[in-house]
C-alpha positions in Angstrom: 145.3 11.4 -252.9 146.3 13.9 -255.6 144.3 12.8 -258.7 147.1 13.9 -261.0 150.2 12.5 -259.3 148.9 9.9 -256.7 149.7 9.6 -253.1 153.5 10.2 -252.4 153.5 8.4 -249.0 154.2 4.8 -250.4 157.2 6.1 -252.4 158.6 7.9 -249.3 158.1 4.8 -247.2 160.2 2.8 -249.7 163.0 5.3 -250.2 163.3 5.9 -246.4 164.4 2.3 -246.0 168.1 2.5 -247.1 168.7 -1.2 -246.6 165.8 -2.1 -248.7 166.9 0.3 -251.5 170.4 -1.2 -251.5 168.9 -4.7 -251.7 166.8 -3.7 -254.7 169.6 -1.7 -256.5 171.9 -4.8 -256.3 169.4 -6.8 -258.5 168.9 -4.0 -261.2 170.7 -4.9 -264.5 170.2 -3.4 -268.0 171.0 -6.8 -269.6 168.1 -8.7 -271.0 167.1 -11.9 -269.0 165.2 -14.3 -271.3 164.1 -16.5 -268.4 162.7 -13.5 -266.6 160.9 -12.4 -269.8 159.4 -15.9 -270.1 158.1 -15.7 -266.5 156.4 -12.4 -267.3 154.8 -13.9 -270.5 153.7 -17.0 -268.5 152.1 -14.8 -265.9 150.1 -12.9 -268.5 149.1 -16.1 -270.3 148.0 -18.1 -267.3 146.0 -15.2 -265.7 144.5 -14.2 -269.1 145.9 -10.6 -268.8 147.0 -8.5 -271.8 150.2 -7.3 -270.0 152.5 -8.1 -267.1 155.8 -6.8 -265.8 158.6 -7.4 -263.3 159.4 -4.1 -261.5 162.4 -3.5 -259.3 161.9 -0.6 -256.9 165.1 1.1 -255.6 164.9 4.9 -255.6 163.1 4.6 -259.0 161.1 1.9 -260.7 163.0 -0.2 -263.2 161.0 -2.6 -265.5 163.3 -5.7 -265.7 161.0 -7.8 -267.7 157.6 -7.4 -269.3 154.9 -8.9 -271.6 152.5 -6.9 -273.7 154.6 -3.7 -273.4 156.7 -1.9 -276.0 160.5 -2.3 -276.0 160.7 1.4 -275.0 159.1 0.6 -271.7 161.5 -2.2 -270.7 164.6 -1.2 -268.7 163.3 2.3 -268.3 163.2 4.1 -265.0 160.2 6.0 -263.7 159.3 7.8 -260.4 158.1 5.5 -257.6 155.2 7.8 -256.8 153.6 7.1 -260.2 153.6 3.3 -259.9 151.0 0.8 -258.7 153.8 -1.6 -257.9 155.0 1.0 -255.2 151.6 0.5 -253.5 152.0 -3.3 -253.7 155.5 -3.2 -252.2 154.5 -0.8 -249.4 151.6 -3.1 -248.4 153.9 -6.1 -248.3 151.1 -8.4 -249.5 149.2 -9.1 -252.7 147.4 -5.9 -254.1 144.1 -7.0 -255.6 142.4 -4.2 -257.6 139.3 -5.3 -259.6 138.4 -1.7 -260.6 141.3 0.7 -260.4 139.3 3.8 -261.1 137.1 3.1 -258.1 139.9 2.1 -255.7 141.1 5.0 -253.6 144.5 3.4 -253.2 145.4 3.8 -256.9 142.7 5.9 -258.6 145.0 9.0 -258.8 148.0 7.3 -260.3 148.9 8.2 -263.9 148.5 4.7 -265.4 145.0 4.6 -264.0 144.1 8.2 -264.9 145.4 7.6 -268.5 143.2 4.5 -268.9 146.2 2.1 -269.4 145.3 0.3 -266.1 141.7 -0.6 -265.4 142.4 -3.8 -263.3 145.6 -4.7 -261.5 147.0 -7.7 -259.5 150.4 -7.4 -258.0 152.5 -9.6 -255.7 155.6 -8.3 -253.8 159.0 -9.6 -254.6 161.1 -10.4 -251.6 164.9 -10.8 -251.8 166.9 -13.4 -249.9 167.4 -10.8 -247.1 163.6 -10.5 -246.6 163.4 -7.0 -248.0 160.7 -6.2 -250.6 162.6 -5.3 -253.7 159.8 -5.0 -256.3 156.7 -6.5 -257.6 155.4 -9.0 -260.2 152.1 -7.7 -261.6 149.5 -8.3 -264.3 147.0 -5.7 -265.5 144.3 -4.9 -268.1 142.7 -1.7 -269.4 139.2 -2.8 -268.3 138.0 -3.8 -264.8 137.9 -7.5 -264.1 137.7 -9.9 -261.1 140.8 -11.7 -259.8 140.3 -15.1 -258.1 142.2 -16.6 -255.2 143.7 -19.0 -257.7 145.1 -16.1 -259.7 146.7 -14.6 -256.6 148.2 -18.0 -255.6 149.5 -18.6 -259.1 151.1 -15.1 -259.4 152.7 -15.7 -256.0 154.4 -18.9 -257.2 155.7 -17.1 -260.3 156.9 -14.2 -258.1 159.1 -16.7 -256.2 160.6 -18.0 -259.4 161.2 -14.4 -260.6 163.1 -13.6 -257.4 165.3 -16.6 -258.0 166.1 -15.5 -261.6 167.0 -12.0 -260.3 169.2 -13.4 -257.6 171.0 -15.8 -260.1 171.6 -12.9 -262.5 173.0 -10.8 -259.7 175.1 -13.7 -258.4 176.6 -14.2 -261.9 177.6 -10.6 -262.0 179.0 -10.7 -258.4 180.9 -13.9 -259.2 182.5 -12.5 -262.3 183.4 -9.3 -260.4 185.0 -11.4 -257.7 186.9 -13.4 -260.2 188.2 -10.3 -261.9 189.1 -8.7 -258.5 190.9 -11.9 -257.6 192.8 -11.9 -260.9 193.7 -8.2 -260.4 194.8 -8.9 -256.9 197.1 -11.7 -258.1 198.5 -9.4 -260.7 198.9 -6.5 -258.4 200.3 -8.4 -255.5 202.6 -10.5 -257.7 203.4 -14.2 -257.5 206.0 -15.3 -255.0 208.7 -18.0 -256.0 210.5 -20.5 -253.9 213.6 -22.7 -254.3 214.3 -25.5 -251.9 217.7 -27.1 -252.0 217.2 -30.7 -250.8 220.9 -31.4 -250.4 221.7 -28.6 -247.9 218.1 -27.9 -246.8 218.2 -24.2 -247.7 214.9 -22.7 -248.6 214.9 -19.5 -250.7 211.9 -17.2 -251.0 211.5 -14.0 -252.9 210.1 -10.8 -251.4 206.6 -11.4 -252.6 206.5 -14.8 -250.9 207.9 -13.5 -247.7 205.2 -10.9 -247.6 202.5 -13.5 -248.2 203.7 -15.6 -245.2 204.2 -12.5 -243.0 208.0 -12.7 -242.7 210.6 -9.9 -242.9 213.8 -10.8 -244.6 215.7 -10.9 -241.3 213.1 -13.1 -239.6 212.9 -15.8 -242.2 214.8 -18.9 -241.1 215.5 -20.1 -244.8 214.6 -23.7 -244.0 211.5 -25.9 -244.3 210.7 -25.3 -240.6 210.1 -21.6 -241.3 207.5 -22.7 -243.9 205.9 -25.3 -241.6 205.7 -22.7 -238.8 203.3 -20.6 -240.9 201.1 -23.4 -242.3 197.8 -23.9 -240.5 198.1 -27.0 -238.2 195.0 -28.6 -239.8 196.5 -28.3 -243.3 200.2 -29.1 -242.5 199.9 -32.9 -242.7 198.2 -32.7 -246.1 200.7 -30.2 -247.5 203.7 -32.2 -246.1 202.3 -35.3 -247.8 202.0 -33.5 -251.1 205.6 -32.3 -250.9 207.0 -35.7 -250.0 205.0 -37.3 -252.8 206.5 -34.8 -255.4 210.0 -35.4 -254.0 209.6 -39.2 -254.0 208.4 -39.3 -257.6 210.3 -36.3 -258.9 206.9 -35.0 -259.9 204.6 -32.0 -259.6 203.7 -30.5 -256.2 200.4 -28.7 -255.9 198.5 -27.6 -252.8 196.2 -25.0 -251.5 196.4 -24.3 -247.8 196.1 -21.7 -245.1 198.8 -19.8 -243.4 198.5 -18.2 -240.0 200.1 -14.7 -239.9 201.7 -13.3 -236.8 198.7 -11.1 -236.0 196.5 -14.3 -235.9 194.7 -13.7 -239.3 194.4 -16.4 -241.9 195.3 -16.3 -245.5 194.8 -18.9 -248.3 197.8 -19.7 -250.5 197.8 -21.7 -253.8 201.3 -23.3 -254.4 202.6 -25.2 -257.4 206.1 -26.6 -257.9 208.3 -29.2 -259.6 210.9 -31.6 -258.0 214.2 -31.7 -260.0 216.4 -34.8 -260.1 220.2 -35.3 -260.6 221.7 -37.7 -263.1 220.9 -40.6 -260.8 217.2 -39.7 -260.7 217.2 -38.5 -257.1 215.3 -35.3 -256.3 217.7 -32.6 -255.3 215.6 -29.4 -255.7 212.0 -28.2 -255.6 211.2 -25.1 -257.5 207.9 -23.4 -257.6 205.6 -20.4 -257.2 202.6 -19.4 -255.0 200.0 -16.8 -254.9 197.3 -15.5 -252.5 193.8 -17.0 -253.2 192.1 -15.5 -250.1 189.8 -13.1 -252.1 188.7 -16.0 -254.4 188.1 -18.2 -251.5 185.9 -15.5 -249.8 184.0 -15.0 -253.0 183.4 -18.8 -253.3 182.2 -18.9 -249.7 179.8 -16.0 -250.3 178.5 -17.7 -253.5 178.0 -20.9 -251.6 176.0 -19.1 -248.9 173.8 -17.5 -251.5 173.3 -20.8 -253.3 172.4 -22.6 -250.0 169.8 -19.9 -249.1 168.2 -19.9 -252.6 164.7 -21.3 -252.7 165.6 -22.9 -256.1 167.7 -26.0 -256.7 171.3 -25.7 -258.0 174.1 -28.2 -258.7 177.3 -28.3 -260.7 179.0 -31.1 -262.7 182.7 -31.4 -263.5 184.0 -32.3 -266.9 183.5 -36.0 -266.1 179.8 -35.4 -265.3 180.4 -35.9 -261.6 178.5 -33.8 -259.0 180.9 -31.4 -257.3 178.3 -29.1 -255.7 174.7 -29.6 -254.6 172.7 -27.0 -252.6 170.0 -27.8 -250.0 167.0 -27.3 -252.3 168.6 -29.6 -254.9 168.9 -32.3 -252.2 165.2 -31.9 -251.5 164.1 -32.0 -255.2 166.5 -34.8 -256.2 165.4 -36.8 -253.1 169.0 -37.8 -252.2 171.5 -36.4 -249.6 174.4 -34.5 -251.0 176.8 -37.0 -249.5 175.4 -39.6 -251.9 175.4 -37.2 -254.8 178.9 -35.5 -254.5 181.4 -37.4 -256.6 178.8 -39.5 -258.3 178.2 -39.6 -262.1 175.0 -38.0 -263.2 174.2 -40.8 -265.7 174.8 -43.5 -263.0 172.7 -41.8 -260.3 169.9 -40.8 -262.6 169.8 -43.4 -265.4 166.4 -42.0 -266.6 168.3 -39.0 -268.0 170.2 -41.1 -270.5 168.8 -40.7 -274.1 166.4 -37.9 -273.0 166.3 -34.2 -273.5 168.4 -33.9 -270.3 171.4 -35.7 -271.9 170.9 -34.0 -275.2 170.8 -30.5 -273.8 173.6 -31.0 -271.2 176.0 -32.4 -273.9 175.0 -29.6 -276.3 175.8 -26.9 -273.7 179.1 -28.6 -272.8 180.1 -28.9 -276.4 178.9 -25.5 -277.7 179.7 -23.3 -274.7 176.2 -21.7 -275.0 173.6 -21.7 -272.2 170.3 -23.4 -272.6 166.9 -23.4 -271.0 164.3 -26.2 -271.3 161.5 -28.0 -269.6 161.5 -31.8 -269.2 159.7 -34.5 -267.3 161.6 -37.0 -265.0 159.8 -40.2 -264.2 159.3 -41.7 -260.7 160.6 -41.5 -258.0 160.9 -37.8 -258.9 157.8 -37.9 -261.0 157.7 -34.2 -261.9 158.3 -31.5 -264.5 161.3 -29.3 -264.1 162.5 -26.1 -265.7 166.2 -26.4 -266.3 168.7 -23.6 -266.9 172.2 -24.9 -267.8 175.3 -22.9 -268.7 179.0 -23.9 -269.2 181.9 -22.8 -267.0 185.6 -23.4 -266.8 185.1 -26.3 -264.4 182.2 -28.0 -266.1 178.4 -27.4 -266.1 176.2 -25.4 -263.8 172.5 -26.3 -263.5 169.7 -24.4 -262.0 166.3 -26.0 -261.9 162.8 -25.5 -260.3 159.9 -27.9 -259.9 157.2 -26.6 -262.3 154.8 -29.5 -261.9 152.1 -27.4 -260.4 152.6 -24.7 -263.0 152.5 -27.2 -265.9 149.4 -28.8 -264.3 147.7 -25.4 -264.1 148.8 -24.6 -267.7 147.6 -28.0 -268.9 144.3 -27.6 -267.1 144.0 -24.1 -268.6 144.7 -25.4 -272.1 142.3 -28.4 -271.5 139.7 -26.0 -270.3 140.1 -23.8 -273.4 140.0 -26.9 -275.6 136.9 -28.1 -273.8 135.3 -24.7 -274.1 136.2 -24.6 -277.8 134.7 -28.1 -278.3 131.7 -27.2 -276.3 131.2 -24.0 -278.2 131.5 -25.8 -281.5 129.2 -28.5 -280.4 126.7 -26.0 -279.1 126.9 -24.0 -282.3 126.3 -27.1 -284.3 123.3 -28.3 -282.2 121.9 -24.8 -281.3 119.3 -24.7 -284.1 118.0 -28.1 -283.3 118.2 -27.9 -279.5 117.1 -24.3 -278.9 113.4 -25.2 -278.3 114.3 -28.1 -276.0 116.8 -26.0 -274.1 114.2 -23.3 -273.5 111.7 -25.8 -272.3 114.4 -27.3 -269.9 115.2 -23.8 -268.5 111.5 -23.1 -268.0 110.9 -26.5 -266.3 113.9 -25.9 -264.1 112.7 -22.5 -263.1 109.2 -23.9 -262.3 110.7 -26.6 -260.2 112.9 -24.1 -258.4 110.0 -21.9 -257.8 107.9 -24.8 -256.4 110.8 -25.8 -254.1 111.4 -22.3 -252.9 107.8 -21.6 -252.1 107.4 -25.0 -250.3 110.6 -24.5 -248.3 109.8 -20.9 -247.4 106.1 -21.4 -246.4 106.9 -24.4 -244.3 109.5 -22.5 -242.4 106.9 -20.4 -240.6 103.8 -21.1 -238.6 102.7 -17.5 -238.6 99.7 -16.9 -240.9 100.5 -13.3 -241.6 104.1 -14.1 -242.4 103.2 -17.1 -244.6 100.7 -14.9 -246.6 103.4 -12.2 -247.1 105.9 -14.7 -248.3 103.4 -16.3 -250.7 102.6 -13.0 -252.3 106.3 -12.1 -252.7 107.0 -15.5 -254.5 104.1 -15.1 -256.9 105.2 -11.6 -258.1 106.8 -11.2 -260.6 107.3 -14.9 -261.3 103.7 -15.6 -262.3 101.9 -12.2 -262.3 102.4 -8.4 -262.3 100.5 -8.2 -259.0 98.4 -10.4 -256.8 96.0 -10.5 -253.8 95.9 -13.4 -251.3 92.6 -14.0 -249.5 91.7 -16.2 -246.6 88.4 -18.1 -246.4 87.2 -18.1 -242.8 84.3 -19.7 -241.1 81.0 -19.9 -243.0 82.8 -18.9 -246.2 83.6 -15.4 -245.2 86.5 -13.9 -247.2 89.4 -11.7 -245.8 92.0 -10.2 -248.0 95.3 -10.4 -246.1 98.2 -10.1 -248.5 99.2 -8.3 -251.7 102.2 -7.5 -253.8 103.1 -5.5 -257.0 106.2 -5.8 -259.1 106.3 -2.1 -259.4 107.2 -0.5 -256.0 105.5 2.7 -257.0 102.1 0.9 -257.3 102.2 -1.2 -254.2 100.3 1.4 -252.1 97.6 1.5 -254.8 97.2 -2.3 -254.6 96.9 -2.1 -250.8 94.2 0.5 -251.1 92.3 -1.8 -253.6 92.7 -4.8 -251.3 91.3 -2.9 -248.4 88.3 -1.5 -250.4 87.6 -4.6 -252.6 85.6 -7.1 -250.5 82.8 -4.8 -249.2 82.2 -3.7 -252.8 82.1 -7.2 -254.3 78.7 -8.7 -255.3 77.8 -12.2 -254.0 78.1 -13.5 -257.6 81.7 -12.2 -258.0 84.5 -14.5 -259.0 86.1 -14.6 -255.4 82.9 -15.8 -253.9 82.4 -18.2 -256.8 85.8 -19.8 -256.3 85.4 -19.8 -252.5 82.1 -21.8 -252.9 83.1 -24.2 -255.8 86.8 -24.5 -255.3 87.2 -24.2 -259.1 89.6 -21.7 -260.7 88.3 -18.7 -262.7 90.2 -17.1 -265.6 89.6 -13.8 -267.4 92.0 -14.0 -270.4 91.0 -10.5 -271.7 89.0 -7.4 -270.7 89.6 -8.2 -267.0 89.2 -4.6 -265.9 85.7 -4.2 -267.2 84.7 -7.7 -266.1 85.8 -7.0 -262.6 84.0 -3.6 -262.6 80.7 -5.3 -263.3 81.2 -7.3 -260.1 81.8 -4.1 -257.9 79.3 -1.7 -256.6 78.9 1.1 -259.1 80.8 4.2 -258.2 82.6 2.5 -255.3 86.2 3.3 -254.3 87.2 -0.2 -255.3 85.8 0.4 -258.8 87.8 3.5 -259.2 91.0 1.8 -258.0 90.6 -1.2 -260.3 90.3 1.2 -263.2 93.6 2.8 -262.2 95.3 -0.5 -261.8 93.8 -1.6 -265.2 94.5 -5.4 -265.3 94.2 -6.9 -268.7 93.8 -10.6 -267.5 93.5 -12.5 -264.2 93.3 -15.9 -262.7 91.7 -16.8 -259.4 92.9 -20.1 -257.9 91.6 -21.8 -254.7 94.0 -22.8 -251.9 92.9 -26.2 -250.8 93.9 -28.2 -247.7 92.4 -31.2 -245.9 89.3 -31.2 -248.2 88.3 -27.6 -247.9 89.1 -24.3 -249.4 91.2 -22.2 -247.0 92.1 -19.3 -249.3 92.3 -17.8 -252.7 95.1 -16.2 -254.8 94.2 -13.8 -257.6 96.9 -13.2 -260.2 96.6 -10.0 -262.3 98.4 -9.3 -265.6 98.9 -5.8 -267.0 99.1 -7.3 -270.6 96.5 -9.9 -271.8 99.3 -11.7 -273.7 101.0 -12.5 -270.4 98.2 -14.4 -268.8 99.0 -17.9 -267.7 99.2 -20.6 -270.4 98.4 -24.2 -269.6 101.9 -25.1 -268.2 102.0 -22.0 -266.1 98.5 -22.6 -264.9 99.5 -26.1 -263.8 102.5 -24.5 -262.0 100.3 -22.0 -260.2 97.8 -24.7 -259.2 100.6 -26.8 -257.7 101.9 -23.7 -255.8 98.3 -23.0 -254.7 97.9 -26.5 -253.3 101.1 -26.3 -251.3 100.4 -22.8 -250.1 96.9 -23.9 -249.0 98.4 -26.7 -246.8 101.0 -24.3 -245.4 98.4 -21.7 -244.6 96.1 -24.3 -243.0 99.0 -25.6 -240.9 99.7 -22.0 -239.7 96.0 -21.5 -238.9 95.8 -24.8 -237.0 99.0 -23.9 -235.1 97.7 -20.5 -234.1 94.4 -21.9 -232.9 96.1 -24.6 -230.9 98.5 -22.1 -229.4 95.7 -19.8 -228.3 93.8 -22.8 -226.9 96.8 -24.1 -225.0 97.5 -20.7 -223.5 93.9 -20.1 -222.6 93.7 -23.5 -220.9 96.9 -22.8 -219.0 95.6 -19.4 -217.9 92.2 -20.9 -216.9 94.0 -23.0 -214.3 95.5 -19.9 -212.7 93.3 -17.8 -210.5 93.5 -14.1 -209.6 95.3 -13.3 -206.4 93.6 -11.8 -203.2 94.3 -8.2 -202.3 94.7 -7.9 -198.5 94.9 -4.5 -197.0 98.2 -2.7 -197.7 99.5 -5.8 -199.5 99.8 -5.6 -203.3 100.1 -8.9 -205.2 100.9 -9.0 -208.9 101.1 -12.2 -210.9 102.2 -13.0 -214.4 102.2 -16.1 -216.6 104.0 -16.2 -220.0 103.8 -19.4 -222.0 106.7 -20.7 -224.2 106.9 -18.9 -227.5 106.9 -22.0 -229.8 104.7 -24.6 -228.1 101.1 -25.3 -228.7 100.8 -27.1 -225.4 100.2 -26.4 -221.8 102.9 -26.6 -219.1 103.4 -27.3 -215.4 104.3 -23.8 -214.1 101.8 -22.3 -211.5 101.4 -19.6 -209.0 98.8 -19.0 -206.2 98.0 -16.3 -203.6 95.2 -16.7 -201.1 94.4 -16.1 -197.5 93.8 -18.6 -194.7 91.0 -18.3 -192.1 93.5 -16.8 -189.6 94.1 -13.9 -191.9 97.6 -14.9 -193.1 98.4 -14.4 -196.7 99.9 -17.5 -198.4 102.0 -17.2 -201.5 102.9 -20.2 -203.7 105.1 -20.7 -206.8 105.6 -24.1 -208.3 106.7 -26.1 -211.4 105.5 -29.7 -212.2 108.0 -31.5 -214.4 107.1 -31.7 -218.1 105.5 -29.6 -220.8 102.4 -31.5 -221.9 98.8 -32.2 -221.0 100.0 -34.7 -218.3 102.1 -32.0 -216.8 99.1 -29.6 -216.8 96.9 -32.2 -215.2 99.5 -33.0 -212.5 100.0 -29.3 -211.9 96.2 -28.9 -211.4 96.2 -31.7 -208.9 99.2 -30.6 -207.0 98.0 -27.0 -206.9 94.6 -27.9 -205.6 96.0 -30.3 -202.9 98.4 -27.6 -201.7 95.7 -24.9 -201.6 93.3 -27.2 -199.7 95.9 -28.3 -197.1 97.2 -24.8 -196.5 93.7 -23.4 -196.1 92.2 -26.1 -193.9 95.1 -26.7 -191.6 96.5 -23.1 -191.3 99.9 -24.9 -190.9 103.2 -23.4 -191.6 104.9 -23.7 -195.0 107.1 -26.7 -194.1 104.0 -28.6 -192.7 102.0 -27.8 -195.8 104.8 -29.2 -198.1 105.1 -32.4 -195.9 101.3 -32.8 -195.9 101.3 -32.3 -199.7 104.0 -35.0 -200.1 101.9 -37.4 -198.1 98.7 -36.6 -200.0 100.5 -37.1 -203.4 101.6 -40.5 -202.3 98.3 -41.5 -200.8 96.3 -40.3 -203.8 98.8 -41.8 -206.3 99.6 -38.4 -207.9 102.5 -39.8 -210.0 104.6 -36.7 -210.7 107.4 -34.6 -209.3 107.4 -30.9 -208.7 109.3 -28.0 -207.1 107.6 -25.4 -205.1 108.1 -22.5 -202.6 105.3 -21.9 -200.0 105.5 -18.6 -198.1 103.2 -17.0 -195.4 103.0 -13.3 -194.5 102.4 -13.1 -190.7 102.1 -10.1 -188.3 101.6 -9.7 -184.6 100.3 -6.5 -182.9 103.8 -5.6 -181.9 105.1 -6.1 -185.4 102.3 -4.0 -186.7 103.2 -1.2 -184.3 106.8 -1.5 -185.5 105.6 -1.4 -189.2 107.3 -4.8 -190.0 106.0 -8.1 -191.3 107.3 -11.7 -190.7 108.0 -13.8 -193.8 108.0 -17.5 -193.3 108.7 -19.9 -196.1 109.8 -23.4 -197.1 111.5 -24.5 -200.3 111.1 -27.9 -202.1 113.9 -27.7 -204.7 112.7 -24.5 -206.3 114.7 -21.3 -207.2 114.9 -19.1 -204.1 112.7 -16.1 -203.9 114.3 -12.6 -204.1 113.8 -9.8 -201.6 114.0 -6.1 -202.5 114.3 -3.9 -199.4 113.2 -0.3 -199.2 116.8 0.9 -199.4 117.3 -0.9 -202.8 119.2 -3.9 -201.5 118.5 -7.1 -203.5 119.2 -10.6 -202.1 118.1 -14.2 -202.5 116.0 -15.9 -199.7 117.8 -19.2 -199.7 116.7 -21.9 -197.2 119.2 -23.0 -194.6 119.6 -26.4 -196.3 118.6 -27.9 -199.7 115.2 -29.8 -199.5 113.9 -32.5 -201.8 111.5 -32.0 -204.6 107.9 -33.0 -204.0 106.9 -36.6 -205.0 110.3 -38.1 -204.2 110.3 -39.1 -200.5 107.1 -38.4 -198.4 109.1 -38.8 -195.2 111.7 -36.1 -196.1 112.3 -33.6 -193.3 111.2 -30.1 -194.2 111.8 -26.9 -192.1 110.7 -23.4 -192.2 112.9 -20.3 -192.7 111.8 -16.9 -191.5 112.9 -13.3 -191.6 111.3 -10.0 -190.5 111.1 -7.4 -193.3 110.3 -3.7 -193.3 107.1 -2.4 -194.9 107.9 -1.1 -198.3 109.8 -4.4 -199.1 109.0 -6.4 -202.2 109.2 -10.3 -202.5 109.6 -11.9 -205.9 108.8 -15.6 -206.5 109.4 -17.1 -209.9 109.9 -20.3 -212.0 113.2 -21.2 -213.6 112.0 -20.0 -217.1 112.8 -16.5 -215.9 116.5 -17.0 -215.3 117.5 -20.2 -217.2 118.4 -20.2 -220.9 120.4 -22.5 -223.2 123.1 -19.9 -223.7 123.8 -19.2 -220.1 123.9 -21.0 -216.7 121.2 -20.5 -214.0 123.9 -18.7 -211.8 124.5 -16.2 -214.5 120.7 -15.8 -214.9 120.3 -15.2 -211.2 122.9 -12.4 -211.4 121.1 -10.8 -214.3 117.9 -11.0 -212.3 119.4 -9.3 -209.3 120.8 -6.5 -211.5 117.5 -6.0 -213.2 115.6 -5.8 -209.9 118.1 -3.3 -208.6 117.6 -1.2 -211.8 113.8 -1.3 -211.5 113.7 -0.8 -207.7 111.9 2.6 -207.9 109.2 1.3 -210.4 105.7 0.4 -209.5 105.1 -3.3 -208.9 103.4 -3.8 -212.2 106.2 -2.0 -214.1 108.8 -3.9 -212.1 107.3 -7.3 -213.1 106.8 -6.3 -216.7 110.3 -4.8 -216.9 111.8 -8.1 -215.7 110.0 -10.1 -218.3 111.0 -7.7 -221.1 114.7 -7.8 -220.0 115.2 -11.4 -219.1 112.8 -13.4 -221.3 113.7 -13.5 -225.1 111.0 -13.5 -227.8 111.8 -17.1 -228.7 112.0 -18.5 -225.2 111.3 -22.2 -224.9 110.1 -22.5 -221.3 107.0 -21.2 -219.4 107.5 -18.3 -216.9 105.4 -17.7 -213.8 105.9 -14.8 -211.4 104.3 -13.7 -208.1 105.4 -10.3 -206.8 104.3 -9.0 -203.4 104.8 -5.4 -202.1 104.2 -4.6 -198.4 103.0 -1.0 -198.4 103.3 1.0 -195.2 100.4 0.7 -192.8 100.5 4.2 -191.3 98.8 5.7 -194.3 95.8 4.8 -196.6 96.0 1.8 -198.9 97.6 3.2 -202.1 95.5 3.2 -205.3 98.1 1.1 -207.2 97.5 -1.8 -204.8 94.0 -2.1 -206.3 90.7 -2.6 -204.3 90.7 -4.3 -200.9 89.5 -7.7 -202.1 89.3 -10.6 -199.7 87.5 -14.0 -199.8 84.0 -13.9 -198.2 84.9 -16.1 -195.3 88.2 -14.3 -194.5 88.2 -11.7 -191.7 89.8 -8.4 -192.7 93.0 -9.0 -190.9 96.1 -7.3 -192.3 98.9 -9.6 -193.2 
């Protein structure tokens, strides 16, 4: 954007649209429009802006109405490229500019560069054809914020402004059409006719012959020649008017259509007089006629415009009867036009009698001068209306809009201003007396807010480190310039864990002091004293020197405290469940800012709440560590047969201080087979862990002593669970690695397994193929039906293959289905196919298990290394149970 002239592209976009330019030019007029000026003034007043304007944008900008501008600016033309309204019109939607100088869309425009416009709000004006023809805007020299209410209100006023512009243009067009019609009549002449009723001869002059499309030789000179040209739909009515005039020797008047030889239609207005002989019988009809087609077309166009207007319009004849009502008027008056047309205003709307409606209407009709006013009409309309009324040759024309919302907004604004003025006066009157009480209320509110914030923030976390960091951030600078938070651990040992300084440049200095402080403190120092007695200590002055006496002479901590130079401090205990769990030391750079009685009570209250939150976090952490340790103690290390690498992982739920039911196992049977187990007992509590321990031990004992296949082991486990009253249900997969001499020679291994309702294992072959080892048919969970049939499945796999067994916590999450999780698992295994077995397992956990997972995860991964080479180092030592012969699996 050129900073001197602005961006020319919006202006080019507007001028390139010829139809839009014509639409805008049609509404441009140099005549003053009081109603439009009032709308501009209302916009400025309601939005609290010093200036507003209605701009029409053809090939130039024309200010049609304004408020807060000089008379010189009104009606003047200026280039489109220099106007903010051009940007508004191009965008086609409200342009909201709180700070014009900082807004790249308008910053380079002359009104902004000159300082005349610092804030701007504009709404496009759309004509009845849908084209944007200008903008209604308000602006101020200084930046300000515009609300959604401001935008909505300006949009309502913009609609009213378009209506005013259309009405003004319509009045000009109507007058032009009337003049054109009059000129047409004068130029075309008025035709005359003479109908002799005695011999039937009809005589027309040349003008009338031309109107009816006859040549002199073609005209039949009788009434049939007239009837032949009259439109069939109008002929009965015209004939009835003629016969009525003849019967009464009176006046004949009719307006009708004639159909010319080329098929076109023309409107004719005819007027005549029947003449009587001495007996009173009509013997002749004389008259004249003229072409009213142009006037009729203008009336039709006016009617179309009035029907499409978004504002209400109706007209009254001299007898106060409705003779026209547009669609919007029907809507606002809440009556169909069929009920209104022909009805008297005072009868249909009796509430107008004796009100400003009747007074103004009668004044306009009597004086011939237009009037604009606002008035309220009671239920059923129940609304405020802005009325614009002007006289015409046929009666009274009335345009009106519902301004109830605008009046309400204006009233609310005035009431708000009055309330604000009353409040200001009352506050001014009571300020001297209430100042101290107000200050106390503010302080009390701030204290309560601080207590509530600290309580809410500290109870939102069960992490000790995070709780300490949050506490330090709340205390500074609300209660101190800087602080240190200390935990009291077993046997009264102190540990500084958190600190904060209001000055970011001194935070590192505080951290250095925190790290160096405790080793240099004497046993009689104030932190040890508060830790032992749980009583607060305050140094209201000379805090630096006092603290130095408690530090080892010449120590780094003594040097740092002199650089920090606190003038006062308070050390408060953090108490919870009858013991001191921590300390907070509040330091003040100015002795005058040390805590007074009320602030000390506030700090004590915060300390009590913080102590409970820190103790809760400590207890949670301890319980979480205990639960995880207990869970892991139930899971043994796997065996390591020759050329078989077994890797196991267990990851507890992130937010649960309890043990779960997931387990894994890997052991060898006396015949040298390797048995792999993965299982999940239902539940996440101590009972689930106990059930898991029982089920795991039973399965291990049955598999070892019987040497049976996986299906027989699961059936035996089901029977043992029933017989020993192990009241739980579980899922499990039992697999055996078996190998005959022939299979060893072929470097393959047989995998046999059975599945009791558990997620199927996954096989990764040496060529990178990944697939699930699903059983042939679904089998029941353990602990449901001891007599359930169970069968083994078996495949032969090449050495170098990897088998992965896992619990559902690896693939199931709340935000996705288990099928989607299984797809993600397969993709991850494929990506990590070339990794070592440890890296493969750790990579799967990192990819698939989020930090906040809510379920335990257990994994058993087995890689069958080739047997034609030494055991790889990554498989670990060749470790077997003492009683197990060294037979390769």
